[in-house]
N, C-alpha and C positions, 0 to 999 in steps of 0.2 A: 504494500499500499504505499501511496505518496500524499503527502498534505498539500493542499491548493494553496497557491500563491494568492496574493491580493488580487493581481492583474486576471488570475482564471476564475478567482470568486466572482469577479465583476462580469466576466464574460458569460459564466454560467448563470448569474442573475439577469442580463440582458437578454439571454437564449431561453429564460422561462424555467430552465430546469432547476434551480435553487429559488426558492420564493420567500421571501422575508417581507412581512408586511406589518406596520407600516415600513414603508422603504427605508434603507441605509442611507443614515447622514454622515458627512465626513468627519465626525468625532469617533463613529464606531468603527469604520474600516480600519485594519492594522494590517502588518505586512502579509501574515499569513494566518489571519484568524479576523472574526467579526463580533466586536464586542454587542453584548444584548442587553437591553434596560428593563428596570424593575416595573411590573405592571401595576393595576391599581387593586387587584385582589388581594386580600389576606384572609387566611384561614387559622383561627386559633382552636388547638384541641382543646375541648371542655374536659373538666376535671370528674363531671358525674352524668349519668343521665336518669331521667325517670322511667321506669318500666312499671307494668302492672304488680310488679312485686315490692316497688317501691323504689330508694334513692339508692342507685348501684355506682359503685367507682369505675370510672372507664377505664377498660383494659383491651388492649390487643390480641383479639382472639378470631382466628378464622373463622368460627362458627358464627360469628357476627357479621352482620352487614354494616362496615361502618361508612355509611352513609356522610351527606351534608349534614344532618342533624346531629352528629356528634362532633361537630365545630360549629364556632362563632365566624361568620362571615361577614366580612367587614369589605365595603367598597368604597374607597376613596374618591373624591372630587380633585379636580385638578387646584393645585396649591395647597393641599393637604399633606401632611406626613403621617408616618406611624412609628411609634416609639416600641422599641423592643425591650423587653425588661430582662435584666441578668439572669441569666440560666433559661429564657424563654425560648422555646421551639415554635415555629410557625411556619405553615407552608404560603409561598408567595407566587404570584403568576410572572412570567415574562410579559413586556408589553407586546412583544412581537410574535405573530402566527410564523411559523417556519414549516418549509416543504422540503423535504429530502428527497432527491432522485434516486432511481433504483443503483445507479453505478456508484453511488457515494454513500458512506456513514459518517456521522459527526460526533464529536466529543465536547462535551461541557468542561469548562475549567472555571474556577472562581477567579476573578481578578486579584492581584496581590494588593490592591487597595483595600479590597472587600476585607480579605484577611487580617490586614495590620489593623483595621478597625477592632479586632476582636471576634469579628463574625466568621461562621462556619457555614460554608453552603455543602451540607451534608452528603446530599446524593447526586452529586454531578456524575455523568456516566455517558453512556453510548446513547444516540439519537438513532434509531434503526432507520434502514433504508426505506424510503416510501411512506415516512412518518410525515403526519400533516396537523399541525395544531400549535396551540399554545403551549409552554413548557412549565411545568410545575415544579418549583424548587424548595426543599425542605431547610429551613435556615436556622441557626441557633446563634444566640448571645452568649458566647464562652465568658465572659469578663464576671468577675463575682460580683461586683457593685455598680457597673456604668450602664446608663441607658444609651441605647444607640438609635438616633434617628435616621429612619428610612425614608426616602422620596421618591415616589413614584416617577420613572422618568431617569433615574440616576442609571449609570452603566454600572452593571452589576458582575456579569459572569462573561465569558467568552467562548465562542464556539469554533471549534477547527474542524474543517470537511477533510476526509481523506478517502482518496478514490480506490475501489475495490479493484481486486485483479481481474474481477469479470462483474459483468451485471447480475444481480440476484433478482429471484422472482418473491417481491416483498410480500410479508403478510401484514394484514393489518391488525395493529393491536387493537385491544378494547378501547386504548386512551386514543383512537384515531380520530381528530376533529373535536375531539371531546374539550370545554373549558376547564377550568382549574376546579370548578365547584364538582362537575362531574366526575372528574378525576378522584375525589373522595370516597366513590362508591366502589366497593369491592365486590365480584363476583365468585361463587362458587365454581371449582373446575373438577375434572375427573381425577387430575393430579393431587389437587387438595384432601379431596375425600378420602384417598387412598393414605395420603400421609396422616391424617386426623384418625385413622382406623389403625394406622401402624402398620400396614401392608406395602411393606418397603418393597420387598421381592416380588409381589405381584406388579409393583408400578414398574419396577426395573424390566421386568417379564413382558407385560401387556403393552409397554410403550417404548422399546428397543428400538434403537434406530437400524432400520434395514441396511443391511452391508451394501446391497448393491445402488443405494442413492448417492 
């Protein structure tokens, strides 16, 4: 794989292969990456939920459907900011919708200036070929006592495009074209059903990769 340079990125954007909306401004374009800006949607995990049994502490459990009702969703307006408390963890949206063609993959990295503030963008990683939509970024304030102010529109992370050795048939993930709130929803799968039942041998047997692929 090879990393696309600034000129190659611009050529692919002009051709419509890579789509970034709103369009790239001069501050975002780097030598071999594009900075993405922070969006207006913030999702704060709740500490508890009310069920028919009563008040229950929020816990991460694959048997539950952790949808938007498990978060306080805040939609800021232009000119507003978000103060992230010490130790607090939230989900934030990218300002941009991004589309990755089938012959590329992309990798997200935090900007060094973000890390220097005491923030961590915890789950930066791969953006699959064929993905289209906004990005959801888990962010944590790692400081012990400092409140960190976040402004929608500030450059927050950077995306690097890498060319694959050959074009792949992209699979549409369940997050394809979903907004940040919809991405909070989880769905059960054959895989998780077997994991929850402890049937790991069955999982490996029933879903083994075919050797002729």
